[in-house]
C-alpha positions in Angstrom: 0.0 0.0 0.0 1.3 3.5 -0.9 1.3 6.1 1.9 1.4 9.8 1.0 2.1 12.6 3.4 0.6 15.9 2.2 2.1 19.1 3.6 1.2 22.7 3.1 4.1 25.2 2.9 5.1 27.4 5.8 3.7 30.9 6.4 4.4 33.9 4.1 3.8 37.6 4.5 1.0 37.4 2.0 -0.7 34.7 4.2 -0.5 37.1 7.1 -1.9 40.0 5.0 -4.6 37.6 3.7 -3.5 38.3 0.1 -4.3 35.8 -2.6 -0.9 34.2 -3.6 -1.9 31.8 -6.3 1.1 31.1 -8.4 2.9 34.3 -7.5 6.2 33.2 -6.1 6.1 34.6 -2.5 8.9 33.4 -0.2 8.5 32.1 3.4 8.7 34.7 6.1 10.8 34.2 9.3 7.8 32.6 11.1 7.3 30.3 8.1 10.9 29.2 8.3 10.5 28.4 12.0 7.5 26.3 11.1 9.4 24.5 8.4 12.3 23.9 10.8 9.9 22.3 13.4 8.3 20.3 10.7 11.7 19.0 9.6 12.5 17.9 13.1 9.2 16.0 13.2 10.0 14.3 10.0 13.6 13.4 11.0 12.7 10.1 12.6 9.8 9.2 10.3 10.3 6.8 7.5 9.8 8.4 4.1 11.2 7.2 0.7 10.7 10.3 -1.5 9.9 14.0 -1.3 8.2 16.0 -4.0 7.3 19.7 -4.0 5.7 22.5 -6.0 8.4 24.5 -7.7 7.1 27.7 -6.1 9.6 29.0 -3.5 7.4 28.8 -0.4 6.7 25.0 -1.0 10.2 24.2 -2.2 11.9 25.9 0.7 9.6 24.1 3.2 10.4 20.8 1.5 14.1 21.6 1.5 14.1 21.9 5.3 12.9 18.3 5.4 15.2 17.1 2.6 18.2 18.5 4.4 17.4 16.8 7.7 16.6 13.5 6.0 19.4 13.8 3.4 17.0 13.3 0.6 16.6 15.0 -2.8 13.5 17.1 -3.3 12.0 16.7 -6.7 9.6 19.4 -8.1 6.6 19.2 -10.3 4.6 22.1 -11.7 1.3 20.2 -11.2 1.8 20.8 -7.5 1.6 24.6 -7.9 -1.2 26.5 -6.1 -4.3 27.4 -8.0 -3.7 30.1 -10.7 -5.7 33.1 -9.5 -5.5 35.4 -12.5 -6.3 39.0 -11.9 -6.9 38.6 -8.1 -3.4 37.4 -7.3 -1.8 39.8 -4.8 -5.1 41.3 -3.7 -7.0 41.4 -0.4 -10.8 41.0 -0.1 -11.1 44.7 0.5 -9.1 45.5 -2.7 -11.2 43.1 -4.7 -14.4 44.6 -3.5 -13.1 48.1 -4.2 -12.0 47.2 -7.8 -14.8 44.8 -8.9 -17.6 45.2 -6.4 -19.2 42.8 -3.9 -19.9 40.2 -6.5 -16.2 40.0 -7.7 -16.2 36.3 -7.2 -18.9 35.9 -9.8 -16.8 37.6 -12.5 -14.4 35.8 -14.9 -11.1 37.1 -13.6 -9.0 34.3 -15.0 -9.0 32.1 -11.9 -8.4 28.3 -12.4 -11.5 26.3 -11.7 -11.7 23.9 -8.7 -12.1 21.0 -11.2 -8.9 22.0 -13.0 -6.8 22.2 -9.9 -8.2 19.0 -8.4 -7.4 17.3 -11.7 -3.8 18.4 -11.5 -3.4 17.2 -8.0 -5.1 13.8 -8.6 -3.0 13.3 -11.8 0.2 13.8 -9.8 -0.9 11.4 -7.1 -1.8 8.8 -9.6 1.7 9.1 -11.1 3.1 8.7 -7.6 1.3 5.5 -6.9 2.4 4.1 -10.2 6.0 5.1 -9.7 6.3 4.3 -6.0 4.1 1.3 -5.2 4.1 0.3 -1.5 6.4 3.3 -0.6 6.0 6.4 1.5 6.0 9.7 -0.3 5.9 13.3 1.0 4.3 16.0 -1.1 4.8 19.7 -0.1 2.3 21.9 -1.9 -0.4 24.6 -1.3 -3.7 25.0 0.6 -6.1 25.0 -2.3 -4.4 22.3 -4.3 -4.3 20.0 -1.3 -7.8 20.7 -0.2 -9.4 20.2 -3.6 -7.3 17.1 -4.3 -8.3 15.6 -1.0 -12.0 16.3 -1.7 -11.6 14.4 -4.9 -9.7 11.5 -3.4 -11.6 11.0 -0.1 -15.1 12.5 -0.6 -16.4 10.1 2.0 -14.4 11.8 4.7 -15.1 15.1 6.6 -12.2 17.3 5.6 -13.7 20.7 5.6 -11.3 22.2 8.1 -8.9 24.8 6.6 -5.5 23.3 6.0 -2.9 24.9 8.3 0.6 26.0 7.3 3.1 23.1 7.6 0.2 20.7 8.6 0.6 17.0 7.8 -2.2 15.0 6.3 -1.4 11.3 5.7 -3.4 9.2 3.3 -3.0 5.7 2.1 -4.1 3.9 -1.0 -5.7 0.5 -0.2 -7.5 -1.7 -2.8 -8.5 1.2 -5.1 -9.7 3.4 -2.3 -8.0 6.3 -0.5 -8.4 6.8 3.3 -6.8 9.2 5.6 -4.6 8.2 8.6 -4.3 11.8 10.0 -5.7 15.1 8.8 -4.2 18.6 9.2 -1.9 17.7 12.1 0.2 20.5 13.5 1.4 18.9 16.7 5.0 19.9 15.8 4.0 23.6 16.2 3.0 23.2 19.8 4.5 26.1 21.7 5.5 28.2 18.7 4.4 31.8 19.1 
C-alpha cells in the first residue's frame, strides 16, 4: 500500500496579510521558516522514501528543510503549484471589492477552476502510486491544491477544516480506495508563538 504525506508550505507575509498568492512566487517569512524547521524535526525520525514539492519557492523551501534533515533530494513538479488566481493574485478581499464590487467572485477574472486544480493534484498522485508502489512519499504543496485534491480522493471523509501551514495529512491507497490516517496535524508547532 502506498502512503502519502501531504504538507502545506510554511507561512508567508501574504498569508499574514490575507493576500491571494496563487502562483505568485512569494517566499516564506521568518515565522514560516521556524514552522518549516519544526516540521523537519518532526520528519527526522519518520520513514519516508521520496519528497516532491511544488516548484514555487514557499513550498520548495519548506520541502528543502525536510530534505536537508533526511538527506533526501527534493523533486519538483509544476502540477503541485497553487491554484492560478488570474487578476486577483496579490489582492486582499477589500481590494477586490473596491475594484470589482461585492460580486467580484462571480466575474471571470482568469481564476483556475476547482475542477482543474483537483485534476492536476489527482494526476500527480496517480503518477506517484504508479512510480512508487508500496512506498511512503511526502508531497509539499499549497492549501487550495491540497484541499481540492483531498476532496476528490476522499469525498467520503469530513475534511472541511482549513489546511494549516506546515500541517501534515497522511493518506493511504488501499485496494483502489483512499483513506486518511491523519488530517491537518500541526502537533509539531505546539508552543510556537
